[in-house]
N, C-alpha and C positions, 0 to 999 in steps of 0.2 A: 242800318243806313238807309235815310231816306233818299227821295228820289232826287232832291235838291243837292244833296251832298255827294250822290253818284254823278251826277252832272258836274260838278266843281272838279271832281278829280278827273272825269274824262275830258275836261277844258283844259286842265293843266298838263295832262300827259300829251295833248294834242300839242301845246305850246312848247313843250319840251322837245318832242320828236321833231316838230316842224323846223325849229331853231336849230338843232342840231344837225338835221339833214340838210338845210341850207347852207350851214358852214361847211360841211363836207363838199355840197357841189360847187360853192364859190372858190374854195381853194383848188379846186381842180381845172377851172376853168379858165380860158385865157381873155375871156370878155365877160365884163360882167353880164315853208307848215301842215181769279175770276170775281171781277166785281158785280156788287148788287147793284140793281136798276134802282131809279127813284122810286117806283111802285112798290118793290119788294120792301125797301128800307120802311116806307110808310105803312106797309101791311104789317110787318112785323113790331113797329112801334105800338100800332092799333091793338094787335093782339096781346099785349102785356097788360091791357086794362081790363076791368072786371067785364066791360061790355064792349065789343069791338066797335070801332068808328065805322060807319057805313060810308065809305067812300065811293063817288059815282066811278062807273065803269070806265070810261076814258073821259078826261077833260078835253074841251072842245074849244071853250073861249073865255073870255073874260067875263065874270059875272057883272051884268049892268044894272041890277038893281038887288036892294038888300034882300028882297025874297030869294033872289037865285043863289044867294051865298049858303051854303052847307054850314048850319048852324052847329049842329053836333049837339043841341040841347038834351037831348034824350040819352047821350052816350057817355055823360061825364060820369066819373066815379061816384057812387051814391055816398051821400054823408049820413052822418049819425043822425038818429032819430032825436037825441037830446037836444035841450034848448040850446041856441047859438052861444059861442063863445062870448064871454062877457055880456051877454044878454042880447047880441046882434043876432039879426036872424040868419037861420039856415034853411035851405030849401033845396029840393031835387030839381028844379026845373028853372033854367037861367036863360037870359036873353043873350044869345051870342050872333045877333045880326045888327049890332051898333056900328056903323062905319064913319069914317072921315075919308074925304077924298082931295086930292089934287092932280094937277096935271101928270103927276108920276107915279103917284101910290095910292092905293085903296088899303086901308087899315082898318080891320074888322077886331073890334073889341068883344069882351064878354063882362058881363056883370058879375060873374064868378070872380072874385079877387080883384075886380077893376085890372084885369090883365089884357094883354094884346093875343088874341086868338090866332090872327093870320095877318101878312103883309104881302100884298100883291102888286108886284113892279108892273105898272101898266105898259111901260114903254120897252121892256126887256122881253124878249121871248125865249122860251125854254129851248126850241130847235128851229133851223130855218124850214124843215118840213111841214111842222104843225105848229101854227101861230099861235101858240097857248102862252098867256102871261106866267112869267116866274112867279112862284109862291115861296118867299124868302124863306119862311120857318119850316124845318124838316118835320117838327111837330107841333100839335096845335093843343099841347098841355097847356097851354097860358106864359106868354112871355112877360117877365117882371112881376112872377109870384113873389110874395113878401110874407115874411113871417118876424112878429114883433116880440120882443123878449122885455120885461121890466117888472116892477113890482106888482104887476096885475097876473104875473106868470108868463105864459107863452100863448100869442094868438097868430093863427095859420089863417091869413086872409084869405087864401085859397078856397076855404070852406065856406066863406060868407058870403050873402047875396046882398050887392051893393044896389042902393037907388041911383038913377043916372037922369041927367039934364043934358040935351044935345044942341048946338047952336052949329052954325054954317061949317065952321072951322075948330070947334073945340066940345069936347064931352067931359062931363063932370060926373064922377063917382062920389058917392059920398054914404057914411053910416052915421046915424044918429041916435042918441039915448037920451030920454027925458027932456025933448025938444032941442038937444044940443048936438051940433054936428062935432063929432069925435074923430073920425077919419075921413080925410079928403084927399081924393086925387083926381087931377085935372090933365088933359092932353090937348095940346094945341097944335094944330098941323099949320107948316108954313108952305113955302112956293116949291120947296124942292124936297130933297130926301131927308128932311129933318123933323123930328118931332119932340115938342118940349113936355116933359113932363114935371110938374107939380105935387108934391108928397107931403101933406099936412096932419099931424096929429095934435089934438087940442084936449085937455081935461079927460085922458084917459089914465093918467098914474105917471108914474115915473118911469121913464123909457129908458133902459141899458144901451139897446143896440136894436138892429134889424138886419134880416138877411134880404138882399135883393137877388132874384134868381134870373140867369140867362142861361136857361136849358132846355130852348126849344130848337137848338143846331140852327144851322145857315144853310142855304141851299148851295148845291155843287151839281155840275153837269153829269150825270151818272155815265153818260156814253162817252167822255173824255177819258183818255189814258192816265191811268194813276190818280183819277180825281181826288180819292181819299186822302192822298198823301200832300195835298194842300191845305187840309184842316189844320188850322192853329187857334190857339189863345194868345193875344198880344196884349200889352199892357204897358204903360209908362208908369215905371217904379222908381222912386227917387231920383227923377229926371232923365232916367235910361229906359230906353226902348227893350222890352225883354220879350221872348215868345216861346210858348211850349206847344210841341207838336202833340200827335194822338198819343203816341207813347208815354209822353210825359205825363199828360194828363191821366192815362191808365195805371200810372204808378202814383197816383195821388199828390203828384206836385203842384205848386200853385204860385202865388205872387203875395210877397209879405213887404210891406215898406209904405211909403206915402204914394197912393195911386192916383195919377191925375185921370186915367181912363181906362178902361177896359174894354176889348174888342173879340169877338170870333169871327174869324174870316175864312173863307174857302178859296179857291183860285180867282174867283171874280167878285166875290159878294161879301159884304160885312154888316156885322151888326155891332154897334159902339154905343157905349154908354160913358156920358162925360159928365160928372158931377160937377156943381158949383163951387167955388172955392173954399165955402164953409162946410162943405159935406165931409167928414172926416173916414175916408174908405181907405182901411189900412190893410185888409188882407182878402184875396179872391181864393176860394177852394176850386181846385179842378177836378172833373172826373168825365167818365164816359157811360154812354147810355146807348147800346147796339153801334151805330155808325157816327154817333154824334158825340161832340165835344160839349160838356155842361160846365157852367160856371155860376159860383154862388159868391157874392159880394157882402163883406162885414163890414156894416157902417156903423161907426160909435157915435152915440147921441150923447148920455148922461144928463138928460134933463126931462123936464116934466112935459114940455111940447115942442115941436119944432117944426120949421116949414123949410123943406130941401126940394131944388129943382136939379132936374138933369136935362140935357141935351142928347137925343138918341139920334144917331145915323143908321138909317135902315136902308140900304141899296146896294148899287155896284160900287166897287173902288174906281172912284175916278179922281184923280189927283186934283184937280181944281176944286172939285167939292170939298175935299178934306182939308185943303188949304186954308179954308174961310175959318176953321175953328181955331187957327194960329195955336196949337199946342202940340204939334208935332204928329198929329193922327195921321198925315200923309207918309209917316215913316214905317206904319203898318205895313204898307205895301211892300212887296218884294221886289228890292232893286239892288239885290246881290250884295257882296260886301261892301263894308263902309267906305272903303278907299275908291271904290266904282260907283258908289250911289249917284254922286253929283253928274258923272259922266252919263248914267243912265236917264237919270232926269233930264239931262239937256238932250240926248237922243230921241226919248218921247216926245219931248217939246218940238225938236225940229222935224220930227215925223210927222207930228200934228200939223205944224205949219204947212209943210209940203202936201197933205191930204186935203188942207182948206183949199189949196190952189187947184190939184190936182186929185180929185174925189175918187182915187183907186188906192187902197193901201199896197196892192203889189206895185204898181207903179211908182209909187212915194218909196217904197223901200229900194226900188232900181236907182232911183233919182239919188237917194241918200247914200248909195255905193260910189256913184260918180263924184257926190261932193266930196266923200272921202278919201277917193283915190286922187282927186285933183289937189286938196290939201297934203297930202303925203307925196304927191310925185317930185316936187323938188328933193325932198330926202332920198327919195328913190333913185333919182339921177346923181345925186352926190355918192350915194351908197355903191351904185354901178361904178361910177371912176374911182372909188377906193378900192373896189374889188380887183379892177383890172390893174392898178398899180401894185397891190398886194402880190399879183401873180406875177407880174413883171421882175418884181425883186425877190422872187423865190430862190434864184440859183444864189444871190448874195447872202440870203437867210442860211441857205443850206451848208455854204461855206462857213460861215461864222460857226455854226453849231456845230460842223464836223471839227473846226479848228480847236473849240473850247469844250469839248465833249466831256473832259475830266473835271471841267469847272463850270457847273449849271448856272450858278449865280453870273459869272461873267458872261457867257453866253446869252443869258437874259437881258443884260445891260446892253450889249452890243446890238442885239436885234431890236431892242426898242429906240436904240440909238438910230438904226437903218430906218425904222419907220419914221421918226421923227425929221430925218433929212429929206425923205421922199414925201411928206406930207399925208401919212395914211394913219389909218387906226385899224385894228384887228377887227376891231366890232362894227367897223364902217358900215359894212354891207349887211348885217343884221339889224341897224337901227329902224328902218321900214316895217321890217317883220314883227320887230318888238313893239312898235307902236300900234300896231294892227291887233295886239290881242286884248288889251284893255278895253277896246272899242268891241272887239267880238264878245268879251264876258259882259259888257254893259249893256249890249242889244238882246242876250239872251233872256234875261227876266223880263225887259220890255217887250220881246215878240213874243213871249210865254203867256204873259200875265195880264196884258194890256186889253182891257174890255172892249176897246174899238175893233181891235184884230179878232175878237171873237166871232167866229161863222164870218170872217171877211172873206170875200170871192176874189179870185186872181183871175185864172183862166182855165178853161176846161175842167180838170179833174182836180182843181186846187179850190176847194169850196170853204177851206178855214186855215187861214195862215197861221193862226195859233197852234195847230196841231200838226202832226208830221204827215208828210206827204204820204198818204195811203198806199200808193204803187211804187214808191220808193224811186221815181223818176227823176225828181230833182237831185237828190243824193248821187245817183249812177252819174247823172251828166257832170255833175260837180267834180267827181272823180277822174273823170275823161279831162275835165278842163285843168285839174292839177297835174296829172302826167305830163300834157302838152306843155303846162307853163315849166315843169320841172326839165323836160326834154330840151327845151329852149334854152336853158341854163346850162346845159352840160357841153362839153367839148372833147375830142377825141385826145388821150393822153400819149405820152411817149412811152417807148415801149421797156423801161425800165421795169423791173421786179416790184418795187415799192408802187409805182404808178400804176402798173396794172392790177395789184390787189386792192389799192384805193379806188380804181374804178370799178371793180366788182361790186365792193360796198356801195358806192355811188348809183351804180346800175339797180341794185337790190333796193334802195331807198326808193329810186325813181318808180319802181313798179309797187313795192310794198306798201308805202306812206299812203298813195291814193285809195289803195283798197283798205286800209287801216282807217281810213278818216272816212269811207262810204258807211262802214258798218257803224261808226260813232256818230255820224251826222243822222242816219236814218231815223233816230228817234227825237231829233231835235225838231223844234217848228219848223213848218215848212219855210215861214217867212225867213228865219236865219239862213237856212239852207238858200233861199234864192238871194240873199244879201252877199254871201261867201263865193256863190256862183259867180254873179254879176262881177264881184272885185277880182275873181281870177281872171274872167273874160277880158276885164280891162286890163290886168297886168299883162297878159299874153299879148294884147295889141301894142300896149306900151313898149313891150319888150322888143317886140318886130321893128317898131318905130326907131328904137335906139340903135339896134344892129343895123338898119337901112341908113343911118346918119352917121354910124361909127367910121372912125379914120384910123388906121394902123398907128399906133403910136409905139415910140420906145421909150426906155428907161435908161439912162446911161449909170452904168454900175462900177464904180470903181473897184479896182482890186488891189490889195495891199501887195 
C-alpha cells in the first residue's frame, strides 16, 4: 500500500476517533477530534550502458552557453557498422549541443533520433542550499525516441543521425533520400513550459504504426520523504483520468482505449504528451527501469504518410499552466478523492490569493485558519447551545428509557419526541467538527504537493512547509493545544456509578487522543500541522469567550 493510501487511512481514523471522543465529551458536560540519492540513480542508469556517461563531479550552476552543456556525444551506445536503416546515415558521433531557450526552459536536443536529451528548469532550483537548476529528465537516453513499423520493416530512429536547422525558437530535424525529405521532426518552443512537436513522414512507404517513447523519467527531490512513492503515470482514457503507480508499471500494467494525453509525474514535476485530435493513440505500455517509470505510446497510422503534432508540457505542476490546455490535464495533479477535489482546488486558490497579499506561506496558512474558523463560528455556537440543552434534558431521557426498557422502539420514539419538543438534535454538537474534516482532507494534498510550498520558509526551523517538521515541535504543541481544548469541554460529573465510568472513559480520551494525533501528525506536512494548531488555538479562545458570556439556563422538564 503506497503512502497516499496510508495517509487516507490515517486521516479517516483521526476523523472517527475525534468525532467519537467529542460525542463522549459533550454527553457529560453541563456546558457546551533507504532512498537512493539523485546522483546514485543517475550513476546506476549510466552504468547500464556500454560506456559510462561522464557526469561532472558536482553541478554548481545552470549552463549559460551551448559549449557548457555536457553533450555525451562520445558516450552513446555504439551503432552497427552496417549501412543505415532504409539507406539513412548511421554514425557514432552525434551533436548533443542543440538548444532552444525561453525564460523558463533550456531544452537540449540530440540529432541522434531527433530526441530531447535534457530539459533544464531555469527558475526552479534543486535545493535551497545549492542554487542548481532542476534537470527534469532522470535519464539522458533521449526523450521521444520513435520506432516506425510498416511495409519497409521496422526503423528505430534512435539509430539514425538527423540533419538539423535551427531558428531562434525552432529546430528542425530531417532525413532525406534521393533529394526528398522522408522523415521530419520540428520542435517549437513557446513562452512557458510548452514545447510543440510536429512529426511528418513522406514517401517512406505504408506506415502501420509507430511507438513514441517517454522513458527518460521525471525529476523528483531525492532528499524528500518517500519521494519515489509519488511517481505515477497518468492518462486520460475514454474521457476518464486513470493513474498507475510504480508497482502497477512494474507489473506491466498500462492504458488501453482512446487516449487524449499521457503524463509521467513526480511530487512536483510532470512530462506530458498531448496529441492533436487526429492522432490515434490507443495504447500506452508501462515499465520500470531502475527508479523510473517508462512509457511507450502506440500510435495507429495505416497510411502512406502523415503529419502529426503534439503539445508537450515539460515542467512543474502549476494548476494555472495545466488548465490552459482545456483537456483536464490539471486533474493529473493530486487533489485527493473526487468528492473533495473541488474543495482542494478552492483552498489552493484561496491560499494563493492570500499569499499574493501577504507573501509568506506560513502567515497565509494562519490567515486561512482564521477565515475558516470565522465561517464555522455560527455553527459552533449553535452546536454549543444544542449540546447544553441535550445535557439538561438527560434526566427526562433517562426516565423514558427506563420506563420503556422492554420496548426499545417505543423508547426511541419517545426520546425523539423529547428532542423535538426542546428543539435539539443529537448530532448538533458534532456538526462543526464534521465540517472540519473535509477541509482537513482537502488541505492535505494541497499543502503536500503544491509547488509554491516546496522549500517555503516560515520561521526559525521551518524551512519547508510541504515537508514534516524535522524536530516535531509543531505536532507536540498541537497535541498540547488539543489537550487544553478538550479539558475545557469537560465538567465534573455526578457521583453515580455509570457517570463515574463514563468520566474515566472521558479522561482516557482527553489524555490519549492528543498523544495519538501527535504520532499521526508528525509525518504530515508542517503546513497542515500549522493549520490544525492555529485552528485549535482559535477554538480554545472561542470556548473561553463562550464560557465568559454564558448564563445559567434551565429547561423545564415535565414529568408524567
